[in-house]
C-alpha positions as CSV (number, residue, x, y, z in Angstrom):
1,M,-22.5,-14.3,59.2
2,L,-24.9,-11.9,57.0
3,E,-20.9,-9.9,56.4
4,V,-19.7,-13.1,54.2
5,L,-22.7,-13.1,51.5
6,P,-21.4,-10.2,49.5
7,K,-17.8,-12.1,49.3
8,I,-19.7,-15.4,48.2
9,A,-20.3,-14.3,44.7
10,K,-16.8,-13.2,44.2
11,L,-15.7,-16.4,45.4
12,Q,-17.4,-18.0,43.2
13,A,-16.6,-16.0,40.5
14,S,-13.1,-16.4,41.3
15,Y,-13.3,-20.3,41.0
16,V,-15.2,-20.6,37.9
17,L,-12.5,-18.1,36.1
18,G,-9.8,-19.6,38.2
19,K,-8.5,-16.3,38.8
20,P,-8.8,-14.8,42.6
21,L,-10.6,-11.8,42.4
22,A,-10.9,-11.8,46.2
23,L,-8.7,-13.0,49.3
24,P,-10.1,-15.8,50.8
25,M,-13.0,-15.4,53.7
26,S,-11.4,-18.1,55.8
27,L,-8.0,-18.6,56.8
28,T,-6.0,-21.0,59.3
29,I,-2.8,-19.7,61.1
30,S,-0.7,-22.5,62.5
31,V,1.4,-20.4,64.8
32,S,3.7,-23.1,65.4
33,Y,4.3,-26.8,65.3
34,R,5.5,-27.3,68.9
35,C,3.1,-29.3,70.6
36,N,3.0,-31.1,74.2
37,S,0.6,-34.0,72.9
38,R,1.8,-36.9,71.2
39,C,-1.3,-37.9,69.5
40,K,-1.7,-41.7,67.9
41,T,-3.3,-39.5,65.0
42,C,-0.9,-36.5,64.5
43,N,2.8,-36.4,64.3
44,V,3.2,-32.8,63.6
45,W,5.2,-32.1,66.8
46,Q,8.2,-33.7,64.7
47,R,8.3,-31.3,62.3
48,P,11.2,-28.5,62.7
49,N,9.8,-25.1,63.7
50,D,10.6,-21.7,62.2
51,D,8.0,-19.9,63.7
52,F,6.9,-16.6,62.2
53,T,7.0,-13.6,64.5
54,L,4.9,-11.4,66.3
55,E,6.1,-8.2,63.7
56,E,5.7,-10.9,61.0
57,Y,1.9,-11.4,61.5
58,N,1.7,-7.9,61.8
59,Q,2.9,-7.0,58.5
60,T,0.9,-10.2,57.0
61,F,-2.2,-9.2,58.5
62,A,-1.8,-5.3,57.7
63,S,-1.7,-6.7,54.0
64,L,-4.9,-8.8,54.8
65,G,-7.2,-6.1,55.6
66,R,-10.5,-6.9,56.1
67,A,-10.9,-9.9,53.3
68,A,-11.1,-12.9,56.0
69,Y,-14.3,-13.2,58.2
70,W,-13.1,-16.4,60.0
71,F,-9.5,-17.0,61.9
72,T,-8.7,-20.7,63.3
73,F,-5.4,-20.3,65.1
74,S,-4.0,-23.8,65.4
75,G,-0.7,-25.2,65.6
76,G,0.5,-27.8,67.1
77,E,-0.5,-26.7,70.6
78,P,-1.1,-23.1,69.6
79,T,-1.6,-22.2,73.8
80,L,2.0,-22.8,74.1
81,R,2.9,-19.9,72.3
82,R,3.0,-16.8,74.8
83,D,2.5,-13.9,72.4
84,L,-0.8,-15.9,71.4
85,P,-3.0,-13.0,72.5
86,A,-0.6,-10.5,70.9
87,I,-0.9,-12.2,67.5
88,V,-4.7,-12.4,67.9
89,A,-4.8,-8.8,68.9
90,A,-3.0,-8.2,65.6
91,A,-5.2,-9.9,63.7
92,Y,-8.2,-8.2,65.5
93,R,-6.4,-4.8,64.8
94,H,-6.3,-5.2,61.1
95,C,-8.8,-7.6,60.2
96,Q,-11.9,-7.2,62.4
97,P,-13.0,-10.9,62.2
98,G,-16.4,-11.9,62.6
99,I,-15.3,-15.2,63.9
100,I,-11.6,-16.3,66.0
101,N,-11.6,-20.0,66.7
102,I,-8.8,-22.2,68.8
103,P,-8.5,-25.6,69.5
104,T,-6.7,-26.7,72.4
105,N,-5.3,-30.0,74.2
106,G,-6.1,-28.8,77.7
107,I,-2.9,-29.8,79.4
108,Q,-1.4,-26.3,80.8
109,D,-4.7,-26.2,82.8
110,K,-3.0,-23.5,85.0
111,I,-1.9,-21.5,81.9
112,I,-4.6,-21.6,79.5
113,P,-7.6,-20.3,80.6
114,A,-5.7,-16.8,82.0
115,R,-4.3,-17.0,77.9
116,I,-7.8,-17.5,76.7
117,E,-8.9,-14.4,78.9
118,Q,-6.2,-12.5,77.3
119,V,-7.6,-13.6,73.8
120,L,-11.3,-12.3,75.0
121,Q,-10.3,-8.9,75.8
122,A,-7.7,-8.2,72.7
123,A,-11.0,-9.2,70.7
124,P,-14.1,-7.9,72.1
125,T,-16.4,-7.6,69.2
126,S,-15.5,-11.0,67.5
127,E,-17.2,-14.3,68.4
128,V,-14.2,-16.2,70.1
129,I,-14.7,-20.0,70.0
130,V,-12.5,-22.3,71.8
131,N,-12.4,-26.3,71.2
132,L,-11.2,-28.5,73.9
133,S,-10.3,-31.5,72.2
134,L,-11.5,-34.6,74.1
135,D,-11.1,-38.2,72.1
136,G,-12.3,-40.5,75.1
137,I,-13.0,-40.9,78.7
138,G,-10.1,-41.3,81.3
139,E,-7.2,-43.4,80.4
140,K,-8.7,-43.8,76.8
141,H,-8.4,-40.3,76.3
142,D,-4.5,-40.5,77.7
143,Q,-3.7,-43.3,75.4
144,I,-4.5,-41.7,72.3
145,R,-3.1,-37.9,73.4
146,G,0.0,-39.5,74.1
147,V,0.3,-37.8,77.8
148,K,-0.4,-39.6,80.9
149,G,-3.1,-37.3,82.7
150,N,-3.8,-35.1,79.6
151,F,-7.9,-36.2,80.5
152,E,-8.1,-34.9,84.1
153,R,-6.0,-31.8,83.3
154,A,-8.2,-31.3,80.4
155,M,-11.0,-31.4,82.5
156,R,-9.6,-28.8,85.0
157,T,-8.8,-26.4,81.9
158,Y,-12.7,-27.1,80.8
159,A,-13.4,-25.5,84.2
160,G,-11.8,-22.8,84.0
161,L,-12.5,-21.8,80.6
162,K,-15.9,-22.0,81.7
163,A,-15.6,-19.6,84.6
164,L,-15.0,-16.9,81.9
165,K,-18.4,-17.3,80.1
166,S,-20.4,-15.1,82.6
167,R,-17.7,-12.6,82.1
168,Y,-17.4,-12.3,78.3
169,K,-20.8,-12.8,76.2
170,N,-18.3,-12.8,73.1
171,F,-16.9,-16.4,74.0
172,T,-18.4,-20.1,73.0
173,L,-16.9,-22.6,74.6
174,G,-16.7,-25.9,72.7
175,V,-15.5,-29.7,72.7
176,H,-14.2,-31.5,69.9
177,T,-13.6,-35.1,69.2
178,V,-11.5,-36.6,66.2
179,I,-13.0,-39.9,65.3
180,S,-9.9,-42.1,64.4
181,N,-9.5,-46.1,64.4
182,F,-8.7,-45.6,68.0
183,N,-12.2,-44.4,69.4
184,I,-14.7,-44.9,66.8
185,D,-16.3,-47.8,68.8
186,D,-16.5,-45.8,71.9
187,F,-17.7,-42.5,70.0
188,E,-21.6,-42.7,71.3
189,H,-20.1,-42.9,74.8
190,I,-18.2,-39.7,74.2
191,Y,-20.9,-38.2,73.1
192,Q,-23.1,-39.1,75.9
193,Y,-20.4,-37.8,78.5
194,V,-19.7,-34.2,76.8
195,K,-23.7,-34.0,76.6
196,Q,-24.4,-35.0,79.9
197,E,-20.9,-34.0,82.2
198,L,-19.6,-31.4,80.3
199,R,-22.8,-29.4,78.6
200,P,-20.4,-27.1,76.2
201,D,-21.9,-24.8,74.0
202,S,-21.0,-26.9,71.3
203,F,-19.7,-30.5,70.0
204,I,-18.2,-30.9,66.9
205,S,-16.5,-33.8,65.4
206,E,-13.7,-34.2,62.5
207,I,-12.9,-37.8,60.9
208,A,-9.2,-38.4,61.6
209,E,-7.4,-37.4,58.3
210,E,-4.1,-38.5,56.5
211,R,-2.5,-35.2,56.1
212,V,0.9,-34.2,54.7
213,E,1.1,-31.7,57.4
214,L,0.7,-33.8,60.3
215,D,2.7,-36.9,58.7
216,T,-0.1,-39.1,58.6
217,V,-0.2,-40.1,55.0
218,G,-0.6,-44.2,54.7
219,T,-0.9,-44.6,58.4
220,G,-4.6,-46.1,58.1
221,I,-6.3,-43.8,61.1
222,T,-9.2,-42.7,58.9
223,P,-12.3,-44.9,59.8
224,A,-14.3,-46.7,56.9
225,L,-17.6,-45.7,56.1
226,G,-18.9,-48.8,57.5
227,S,-17.9,-47.9,61.0
228,Y,-17.9,-43.8,60.7
229,Q,-21.8,-44.0,59.7
230,P,-23.4,-45.3,62.8
231,A,-21.2,-43.6,64.9
232,I,-21.9,-40.1,63.0
233,E,-25.5,-40.7,62.5
234,H,-26.4,-41.1,66.1
235,L,-24.9,-37.2,66.6
236,Q,-27.1,-36.3,63.7
237,Q,-30.2,-37.3,65.1
238,G,-29.0,-35.1,68.1
239,L,-28.9,-32.2,65.7
240,R,-31.7,-32.8,63.5
241,Q,-34.1,-32.7,67.3
242,S,-32.7,-29.9,68.6
243,N,-35.4,-26.8,68.7
244,Q,-32.5,-24.3,68.8
245,A,-32.7,-20.8,66.7
246,G,-31.6,-18.5,65.2
247,V,-27.6,-18.5,64.5
248,S,-27.3,-21.7,66.2
249,R,-30.0,-23.0,64.2
250,I,-28.1,-22.3,61.5
251,T,-24.6,-23.6,62.5
252,Q,-26.4,-26.6,63.4
253,A,-27.5,-27.2,59.9
254,F,-24.4,-26.7,58.2
255,R,-22.9,-29.1,60.3
256,D,-25.3,-31.8,60.0
257,R,-24.4,-31.5,56.0
258,Y,-20.9,-31.7,57.0
259,Y,-21.1,-35.1,58.3
260,D,-23.5,-35.7,55.2
261,L,-20.5,-34.4,53.0
262,V,-18.0,-36.4,55.0
263,K,-20.2,-40.2,54.6
264,R,-20.8,-39.2,50.7
265,T,-16.6,-38.5,50.4
266,L,-15.8,-41.9,51.9
267,A,-18.2,-43.5,49.8
268,E,-17.6,-42.0,46.8
269,Q,-14.2,-40.8,46.8
270,R,-14.8,-37.9,45.1
271,Q,-15.0,-34.2,45.3
272,V,-18.9,-34.1,46.7
273,I,-19.3,-30.6,46.1
274,P,-16.6,-28.1,44.7
275,C,-13.5,-27.5,46.6
276,L,-12.9,-23.8,47.0
277,A,-9.7,-24.4,49.0
278,G,-7.2,-22.0,47.5
279,V,-9.9,-19.7,46.6
280,A,-12.4,-19.2,49.5
281,S,-10.2,-20.9,52.1
282,A,-6.4,-21.1,52.7
283,Q,-3.6,-21.6,55.6
284,I,-0.6,-20.2,56.5
285,A,2.1,-22.2,57.7
286,P,4.6,-21.8,60.8
287,N,7.5,-20.9,58.6
288,G,4.8,-18.5,56.4
289,D,3.9,-21.1,53.5
290,V,0.6,-20.3,52.2
291,W,-1.5,-23.3,51.3
292,T,-4.6,-24.1,49.5
293,C,-5.4,-26.7,52.5
294,C,-3.1,-28.5,55.2
295,I,-4.0,-31.8,53.3
296,R,-1.6,-31.2,50.4
297,A,0.4,-28.6,52.2
298,E,1.5,-27.0,48.9
299,S,3.1,-24.0,48.9
300,M,1.6,-20.9,46.8
301,G,4.9,-19.1,48.3
302,N,5.9,-17.7,51.3
303,L,5.2,-14.4,52.6
304,R,8.7,-13.8,53.3
305,D,9.8,-14.2,49.8
306,F,6.6,-11.7,49.2
307,D,7.6,-8.6,51.9
308,Y,4.7,-10.0,54.0
309,D,1.7,-9.2,51.6
310,F,-0.4,-12.1,51.3
311,G,-2.1,-10.7,47.9
312,A,0.9,-11.1,46.1
313,T,1.4,-14.4,47.3
314,W,-2.2,-15.4,46.9
315,R,-1.8,-14.3,43.1
316,T,1.4,-16.4,41.9
317,A,1.0,-18.6,39.0
318,K,2.3,-21.8,42.0
319,A,-1.5,-20.6,43.2
320,D,-2.9,-20.6,40.0
321,A,-1.4,-23.9,39.1
322,L,-2.8,-25.8,42.6
323,R,-6.4,-23.9,41.9
324,R,-6.5,-26.0,38.6
325,S,-5.6,-28.8,39.9
326,I,-8.1,-29.1,43.0
327,K,-10.9,-27.5,40.7
328,A,-10.4,-30.5,38.1
329,G,-11.0,-33.3,41.2
330,E,-7.5,-34.3,41.5
331,C,-7.9,-34.5,45.1
332,H,-10.6,-35.0,47.9
333,C,-10.9,-34.9,51.4
334,P,-13.5,-34.1,54.3
335,L,-11.4,-31.3,55.6
336,A,-13.6,-29.3,58.2
337,N,-12.3,-26.0,57.5
338,A,-12.4,-26.2,53.7
339,A,-15.9,-28.1,53.5
340,Y,-17.7,-25.2,55.5
341,T,-16.4,-22.6,53.2
342,N,-17.3,-25.0,50.2
343,M,-20.7,-25.2,51.3
344,L,-21.1,-21.4,51.8
345,C,-20.2,-21.3,48.3
346,H,-22.0,-24.1,47.4
347,P,-25.9,-22.5,46.3
348,P,-27.7,-26.2,46.7
349,T,-26.4,-26.2,50.4
350,L,-27.4,-23.0,51.0
351,A,-30.6,-23.2,49.9
352,S,-31.2,-26.2,51.7
353,V,-30.0,-24.6,55.1
354,A,-32.6,-21.5,54.0
355,L,-35.4,-24.1,53.3
356,E,-34.5,-26.0,56.8
357,V,-34.2,-23.1,58.8
358,G,-37.4,-21.4,57.8
359,Q,-39.2,-24.6,58.0
360,N,-38.0,-25.1,61.9
361,T,-38.5,-21.6,62.5
362,L,-42.3,-21.6,61.1
363,A,-42.7,-25.4,63.2
364,S,-41.5,-23.4,66.6
365,A,-43.7,-20.3,66.3
366,T,-46.4,-22.8,66.0
367,R,-46.0,-24.9,68.4
368,K,-45.6,-21.9,70.7
369,R,-49.3,-20.5,69.7
370,L,-50.7,-24.1,70.0
371,T,-48.7,-25.3,73.2
372,P,-51.1,-25.1,76.3
373,P,-48.8,-23.9,79.0
374,G,-46.6,-27.0,80.8
375,R,-46.8,-29.1,78.0
376,M,-44.1,-29.4,75.0
377,L,-45.2,-31.0,71.9
378,P,-43.0,-33.3,70.1
379,V,-39.9,-31.7,67.7
380,V,-40.2,-32.6,64.0
381,S,-37.2,-33.3,62.3
382,I,-36.3,-32.7,58.7
383,D,-34.0,-35.0,56.7
384,K,-32.3,-33.5,54.0
385,K,-29.2,-34.6,51.5
386,L,-26.2,-32.4,49.7
387,S,-26.9,-32.1,46.3
């Protein structure tokens, strides 16, 4: 994670000047709109397919170099692409990302574990994070995801993925829940089930968003603050009481602040902290369009028109116009991929995370020194706010 610090100053300067002095450090690559789910919160499967080929990805990644630290390979359902491991291998060869993140619906329980193992083999020094989607328990999950038997298949996929952990030290297995108006009342039950029965390396949640990409604008899937706040604060309490240290503690601190950011965005209907989408983060659509983000899904340019040169696509007049629009606050959203990068580039958030981690490290050391064998002192949580 320390590798990103030198990039942050350039990205902050890019935002202030309104001109890209660097390429993004977080990149989402939608490898296909094809999906075998029919989720109530997503209509991406209805979009036409014009997927990049492996060679097109290879040329694009070669033009990127080692700019991006965090790669997310999404969809659709990314594991439907048989060449997903080869796509990841191309990114690893040219870009050497520190983190590779892949979400999955878990439906292909006989295929996904083997495909992810190939990904792990293709990127041996990257931290590979696979997040299994879980929006309910049992039939409720199947109803939201629109596929009968999805929950049982997802559980078999989870077991198959968990079996890989003993062989691959660079593998993080997580569970991901989209909080929508379809499951907001069940969220505490989902959280307890995941915590007690599955025990993943991480549990994350994102609020359902009305995205142009997903064709969900105007569908009313996003919970109101009044219902979201009590649900997510239960999860935040668990984060604050955790006694994890090191990188895990840093990650949890940022996650806690993300949930605060979502609450404030819902309440204030504005950009709570500056948004650096189109500066520090970006997305490549399956057809090669480069977007600032998937909420607006407005193209800076298409890589096919720029000979797969990401830098040339990144520096178009249209890209600059989109950056000005975002900087002017003409949009706001709680999109997680952009939000985490925004927080990394936001000095007050960075300072508060550093302070919390330092205080918790000191408190942990003090507890170890003062606690007699066989006893545990209570963990003191630290409340904080984004500013």
